[in-house]
C-alpha positions as CSV (number, residue, x, y, z in Angstrom):
1,M,-24.2,138.1,-191.6
2,K,-27.4,137.0,-189.8
3,D,-27.4,133.3,-188.5
4,R,-30.0,131.9,-190.9
5,G,-30.2,128.9,-188.4
6,Y,-32.2,130.8,-186.1
7,V,-34.9,131.3,-188.7
8,K,-34.7,127.6,-190.4
9,R,-34.9,126.2,-186.8
10,R,-38.1,128.3,-186.0
11,R,-39.9,127.1,-189.1
12,G,-39.1,123.5,-188.3
13,V,-40.5,123.5,-184.6
14,S,-43.0,126.0,-184.3
15,A,-46.8,124.7,-184.0
16,A,-49.2,126.0,-186.5
17,L,-51.7,128.8,-186.1
18,V,-54.3,127.8,-183.6
19,A,-57.4,130.2,-183.0
20,A,-60.8,129.8,-181.0
21,V,-63.7,132.2,-180.8
22,I,-66.3,131.2,-178.3
23,G,-68.8,133.6,-177.1
24,G,-66.5,136.8,-177.6
25,C,-63.3,135.0,-176.3
26,A,-60.2,134.0,-178.0
27,Y,-56.8,132.5,-177.4
28,N,-54.3,132.1,-180.1
29,S,-50.6,131.0,-180.9
30,L,-48.8,132.9,-184.0
31,G,-47.1,130.7,-186.4
32,P,-43.4,130.4,-186.8
33,I,-41.4,132.6,-184.4
34,D,-39.9,134.8,-187.2
35,E,-43.5,135.5,-188.3
36,H,-44.0,137.4,-184.8
37,Y,-40.7,139.2,-185.4
38,D,-42.0,140.3,-189.0
39,N,-45.1,141.4,-187.8
40,Y,-43.3,143.8,-185.3
41,K,-40.5,144.5,-187.7
42,A,-38.1,143.2,-184.8
43,R,-34.7,141.6,-185.7
44,M,-34.2,138.1,-184.5
45,P,-31.0,137.2,-182.8
46,E,-27.8,137.1,-184.9
47,N,-25.2,135.0,-183.6
48,D,-24.7,136.4,-179.8
49,N,-26.4,139.6,-180.7
50,V,-29.8,140.5,-179.5
51,Y,-32.1,143.5,-180.6
52,V,-33.7,144.7,-177.4
53,C,-37.4,145.9,-178.0
54,S,-38.7,148.7,-175.8
55,A,-41.0,151.8,-176.2
56,Y,-44.0,149.4,-176.6
57,G,-44.5,147.3,-179.8
58,C,-40.8,147.0,-180.4
59,R,-40.8,150.7,-181.4
60,T,-37.1,150.9,-180.2
61,Q,-34.6,148.0,-180.9
62,T,-31.2,148.3,-179.2
63,R,-28.6,146.1,-180.3
64,F,-26.9,144.2,-177.3
65,R,-23.9,141.4,-177.7
66,F,-23.4,138.6,-175.0
67,T,-19.7,138.4,-174.7
68,P,-17.7,135.3,-174.4
69,V,-17.5,136.0,-170.7
70,D,-21.3,136.3,-170.8
71,I,-21.8,133.0,-172.6
72,A,-19.5,131.3,-169.9
73,T,-21.8,132.7,-167.3
74,L,-25.0,131.1,-169.3
75,E,-23.2,128.0,-169.6
76,N,-22.5,127.7,-165.9
77,M,-26.2,128.7,-165.0
78,M,-27.8,126.3,-167.3
79,S,-25.1,123.4,-166.8
80,T,-26.0,119.8,-166.8
81,S,-26.0,119.6,-162.7
82,H,-28.7,122.4,-162.8
83,T,-31.1,120.7,-165.7
84,K,-31.1,117.0,-164.8
85,T,-35.0,117.2,-165.4
86,P,-37.4,119.4,-167.3
87,A,-38.6,120.9,-164.0
88,D,-35.0,121.4,-163.0
89,E,-34.5,123.0,-166.5
90,R,-37.1,125.4,-166.2
91,E,-36.3,126.8,-162.7
92,A,-32.6,127.1,-164.0
93,A,-34.1,129.2,-166.9
94,R,-36.1,131.5,-164.6
95,A,-32.8,132.4,-162.9
96,T,-30.8,132.5,-166.0
97,L,-33.4,134.7,-167.9
98,A,-33.6,136.9,-165.0
99,W,-29.5,137.2,-165.4
100,M,-29.8,138.1,-168.9
101,E,-32.4,140.7,-168.4
102,R,-30.3,142.5,-165.8
103,R,-27.3,142.0,-168.0
104,V,-28.9,143.8,-171.2
105,G,-31.3,146.2,-169.0
106,D,-28.1,147.9,-167.1
107,V,-26.6,148.5,-170.4
108,V,-29.5,149.6,-172.8
109,G,-31.7,151.2,-170.1
110,T,-34.6,148.8,-169.8
111,S,-33.6,148.1,-166.2
112,A,-35.8,151.2,-165.3
113,D,-38.9,149.3,-166.9
114,R,-42.0,150.0,-164.5
115,P,-44.3,147.1,-163.6
116,G,-46.9,146.2,-166.8
117,D,-47.8,149.3,-168.9
118,D,-48.8,152.6,-168.4
119,L,-49.4,155.6,-170.5
120,A,-46.2,157.4,-169.8
121,G,-44.3,154.5,-171.0
122,N,-45.8,154.6,-174.5
123,G,-42.6,155.5,-176.5
124,D,-40.3,155.5,-173.9
125,P,-37.1,153.4,-175.1
126,T,-36.6,152.3,-170.9
127,Q,-40.2,151.0,-170.8
128,M,-41.5,147.7,-172.2
129,D,-45.1,146.4,-172.8
130,C,-46.0,142.7,-173.0
131,V,-45.1,142.6,-176.6
132,D,-41.4,144.0,-176.0
133,V,-40.8,141.5,-172.9
134,A,-42.4,138.4,-175.0
135,T,-40.1,139.2,-177.8
136,N,-37.1,139.9,-175.7
137,M,-37.6,136.7,-173.6
138,T,-37.8,134.7,-176.7
139,S,-34.5,136.3,-178.1
140,Y,-32.8,135.2,-175.0
141,L,-34.4,131.9,-174.9
142,L,-32.9,131.4,-178.7
143,I,-29.5,132.7,-177.4
144,L,-29.9,129.6,-174.9
145,E,-31.1,127.2,-177.6
146,H,-28.2,128.4,-180.2
147,H,-25.5,127.2,-177.3
148,K,-27.2,124.0,-176.9
149,L,-28.2,124.9,-173.2
150,L,-31.9,123.6,-173.6
151,R,-31.8,119.8,-173.3
152,H,-35.1,119.3,-172.4
153,H,-37.2,121.9,-174.2
154,V,-37.2,123.9,-177.5
155,V,-38.3,127.5,-178.2
156,G,-41.7,127.8,-179.4
157,A,-43.7,130.2,-181.1
158,V,-44.8,133.6,-179.3
159,Y,-48.4,133.1,-177.5
160,L,-51.1,135.0,-177.4
161,K,-54.4,134.9,-175.2
162,E,-57.5,137.1,-174.7
163,D,-61.0,137.0,-173.4
164,L,-62.9,139.9,-174.8
165,R,-65.6,139.6,-172.1
166,R,-63.4,140.6,-169.5
167,G,-62.7,144.2,-170.5
168,M,-59.5,145.6,-169.9
169,S,-58.6,142.5,-167.6
170,G,-58.9,140.3,-170.6
171,W,-56.9,142.4,-173.1
172,L,-54.6,140.7,-175.5
173,H,-51.5,139.5,-173.9
174,Y,-48.3,138.0,-175.3
175,A,-45.8,135.4,-173.7
176,A,-42.6,133.6,-174.8
177,I,-43.0,129.9,-175.0
178,L,-40.9,126.8,-174.0
179,V,-42.0,123.3,-175.1
180,E,-41.1,120.3,-173.3
181,N,-39.4,117.5,-175.6
182,K,-40.9,114.4,-174.4
183,A,-44.4,115.7,-173.1
184,G,-44.9,118.2,-175.8
185,Q,-46.2,120.4,-173.0
186,R,-46.0,124.0,-173.8
187,F,-45.0,126.5,-170.8
188,A,-45.5,130.2,-170.9
189,V,-42.5,132.6,-170.0
190,D,-43.8,135.8,-168.9
191,G,-42.2,138.6,-166.8
192,W,-44.3,141.5,-167.6
193,L,-45.8,142.2,-164.4
194,L,-42.5,141.5,-162.4
195,A,-39.7,144.0,-162.0
196,S,-37.0,144.0,-164.9
197,G,-34.2,141.4,-164.0
198,K,-36.7,139.3,-161.7
199,P,-37.1,135.5,-162.4
200,P,-40.0,135.4,-164.9
201,E,-42.8,133.0,-164.3
202,I,-42.9,129.7,-166.4
203,I,-46.4,128.2,-166.3
204,E,-48.2,126.0,-168.4
205,A,-49.7,127.7,-171.1
206,E,-53.4,126.7,-170.6
207,K,-53.3,127.9,-167.3
208,W,-51.3,131.4,-167.9
209,Y,-53.1,134.7,-167.8
210,I,-56.5,133.3,-168.4
211,D,-57.1,129.7,-167.5
212,D,-58.2,128.1,-171.2
213,S,-61.0,126.2,-169.1
214,N,-62.5,129.6,-168.4
215,I,-62.4,130.8,-172.1
216,L,-63.7,127.5,-173.5
217,F,-66.6,127.0,-171.1
218,S,-67.6,130.8,-170.6
219,N,-66.7,130.7,-167.1
220,A,-66.7,134.2,-165.7
221,A,-64.5,133.5,-162.9
222,P,-61.8,136.3,-161.6
223,V,-58.7,136.5,-163.6
224,S,-55.5,135.0,-162.1
225,T,-52.2,135.8,-163.8
226,G,-50.6,132.8,-162.0
227,I,-47.8,135.3,-161.0
228,Q,-47.0,134.4,-157.3
229,S,-45.0,137.5,-156.6
230,G,-45.5,141.0,-157.8
231,R,-43.2,143.8,-158.6
């Protein structure tokens, strides 16, 4: 049976829909987390099961179950000694998400995912676009939250950002979100441009992909992804 707590929890903590369109630019965040899953006909985690999206746009979904041994590994990686502060927790989450992606990918085949997107990857169950990556990262974060391994953050709604003036470099992009409890700061969690199983970047949402100040004030500065080390 599906753990309804995942859905109920999401509706209680997710931010409301935010949208802005200025000079052909936009940035938005979706509503409740389950709304994103519904939009892509994706399944949310159920107990310790995740449904791994791949083939672009969650066209393929493969069930994977984290075993009790896996959960014990997650508990160790996210222990209180590693998560004393919000910054510590984000750093621990980077390493833990990388481990989860490797653990899952070696079983379902997504460890073969290539950097970014390419035409050959469309429909290939071993490849992931940014929708797949953001959805999977959200699922992994929900597993951590379900086991009370996030002490300084909650999982937020999947985040979207675009700048239509930039052409291909400003196409719509997706990221998972962590929200810091005390400060309310949103952090984008994005591993799309990194090799599968590498620690994702976790960066302030307003600085992720395209800096919000560039969108809001129509600054045509070069795009920075914020990723410090590529695939």
